[in-house]
SEKEVO-149884 format. One line per field, with one value per residue (C-alpha): residue in one letter; x, z, y. Coordinates in steps of 0.5 Angstrom, whole numbers, m for minus. Layout:
N
res <- [A;...]
xx <- [X;...]
zz <- [Z;...]
yy <- [Y;...]
This chain:
269
res <- [X;X;X;X;X;X;X;X;X;X;X;X;X;X;X;X;X;X;X;X;X;X;X;X;X;X;X;X;X;X;X;X;X;X;X;X;X;X;X;X;X;X;X;X;X;X;X;X;X;X;X;X;X;X;X;X;X;X;X;X;X;X;X;X;X;X;X;X;X;X;X;X;X;X;X;X;X;X;X;X;X;X;X;X;X;X;X;X;X;X;X;X;X;X;X;X;X;X;X;X;X;X;X;X;X;X;X;X;X;X;X;X;X;X;X;X;X;X;X;X;X;X;X;X;X;X;X;X;X;X;X;X;X;X;X;X;X;X;X;X;X;X;X;X;X;X;X;X;X;X;X;X;X;X;X;X;X;X;X;X;X;X;X;X;X;X;X;X;X;X;X;X;X;X;X;X;X;X;X;X;X;X;X;X;X;X;X;X;X;X;X;X;X;X;X;X;X;X;X;X;X;X;X;X;X;X;X;X;X;X;X;X;X;X;X;X;X;X;X;X;X;X;X;X;X;X;X;X;X;X;X;X;X;X;X;X;X;X;X;X;X;X;X;X;X;X;X;X;X;X;X;X;X;X;X;X;X;X;X;X;X;X;X;X;X;X;X;X;X]
xx <- [342;343;347;340;336;341;340;333;332;337;333;326;329;331;325;321;326;325;317;317;322;317;311;315;317;309;307;312;310;303;304;308;303;304;308;303;304;303;301;304;301;307;307;306;313;315;310;313;319;322;317;311;315;316;309;306;311;308;301;298;301;299;293;288;287;280;280;274;275;270;270;267;264;259;253;252;245;245;240;236;235;242;245;244;248;253;253;253;258;256;260;260;264;269;272;279;283;291;295;300;304;304;311;310;305;302;299;304;303;307;303;304;303;299;294;291;292;286;283;277;277;282;279;284;282;286;287;283;277;278;277;280;279;287;290;295;301;305;306;313;310;317;318;311;311;306;305;299;296;291;288;290;296;299;298;301;307;312;320;323;330;335;335;343;345;340;342;339;336;334;327;322;315;310;304;298;290;290;283;281;274;272;273;270;276;281;287;292;294;301;306;313;318;325;329;330;334;337;338;332;331;326;324;319;312;306;311;314;321;323;330;334;328;328;325;322;317;313;306;304;297;293;291;298;301;303;304;311;316;319;325;325;327;320;323;320;325;321;314;311;309;308;308;310;305;302;295;295;296;302;307;313;315;314;318;319;322;328;326;332;329;323;325;329;323;318;323;322;314]
zz <- [394;397;390;386;390;389;382;382;386;382;376;379;381;373;371;376;374;366;367;371;366;360;364;366;358;356;361;358;351;353;356;350;345;338;333;329;322;324;318;317;313;310;313;308;309;306;300;298;294;288;283;287;288;281;279;285;282;274;275;276;269;265;261;256;249;246;239;235;227;221;216;210;209;203;206;202;200;196;190;190;186;189;184;178;181;186;193;196;202;208;214;221;227;230;237;238;245;246;252;253;258;261;261;263;268;263;260;254;253;249;245;238;232;230;236;233;226;222;229;228;236;241;249;254;261;267;272;277;271;269;261;256;249;246;241;236;237;232;229;227;222;221;228;230;235;237;242;245;249;254;257;264;269;275;272;275;270;269;269;263;264;259;255;254;260;260;262;259;265;269;271;266;268;262;264;259;258;254;252;256;252;256;263;266;270;267;272;268;268;270;268;270;266;264;258;254;248;246;239;235;228;223;216;215;217;214;213;220;222;228;229;236;239;246;247;253;256;260;257;252;249;244;248;251;245;247;254;258;259;266;270;278;279;276;270;263;259;253;249;248;241;238;239;235;235;231;235;236;243;248;247;251;245;246;243;246;242;246;250;248;241;243;247;241;237;241;242;235;234]
yy <- [33;40;42;40;44;50;49;48;55;58;56;59;65;66;65;69;75;74;74;80;84;82;84;91;92;90;96;101;99;100;107;109;113;110;114;119;123;130;134;141;147;151;158;164;165;158;159;166;166;169;167;169;176;177;175;180;186;185;182;189;191;186;187;184;187;186;187;188;187;188;182;182;175;172;169;163;163;157;157;164;170;172;167;172;177;173;173;180;180;183;186;182;184;179;180;177;177;178;181;187;190;197;199;207;210;215;209;206;199;194;188;184;188;181;182;189;187;190;193;198;198;196;195;195;191;192;186;191;191;198;199;204;205;204;208;206;210;206;199;195;190;187;185;184;190;195;201;203;208;209;216;217;217;213;206;200;199;193;194;193;189;186;179;180;176;170;164;157;154;160;161;164;166;168;172;173;172;165;163;170;170;164;167;173;175;180;178;174;167;165;159;158;154;156;159;153;156;163;166;162;165;163;164;170;169;173;179;178;177;173;173;171;169;167;160;158;152;156;155;160;159;163;169;170;174;181;179;179;174;175;173;172;179;181;184;184;180;179;179;172;172;165;158;152;146;141;142;150;149;149;143;147;151;158;164;171;177;179;186;189;189;191;197;200;199;203;209;211;209]
């Protein structure tokens, strides 16, 4: 009989201990705040990197090249008195836009020859909105390079590097004014990709020879022609010149003239 009572008392004590333990656990969990996800805004130092540094170094020297051309067009009057004499051509002004890069503090600019072809006036617009009428210093139509000059001094300019030691897969930054006629902001657009291939050569096109070109998947679109292709050091390694596309827009096949060839050309222009 005494043994049975002892067993019952022991069971009661165990049950009471278990109950007290559960109560204490529940109270502790109630006091512990729920885990929350904290949103952390990256600091300026975290966002700043080699690419942003390169862009800041080159961007002030990237210009918009606005070209005015005169074209002769036939009005197409239909049946009228003009049909007896033939349609009389009339002149009209056509404006196109490209890009360029200042490479000398005295206002010397590199662009593509095809950007300024047939120009009657060339207006250069800097990112700080200053506008200048540019003079053509020289043109190499074979390799599609042109050298311009704007009056003044102490212009921001980009450092010309070399394309001799480029690595396939390294970062490439394209700057220029794609579709610049749609925007009122003269600051260049920036796109980033890699060096996709080197030494790409093409059959002569429109009288231009494109040999040993740099291929990049950095987005290049109409209006980018003549703008710089830059490495992460902020050095110009090429001049963006054309894309290969079935639609006329960027599909990741952009090509730039190696800056070493450009430097050798502008020395003699």
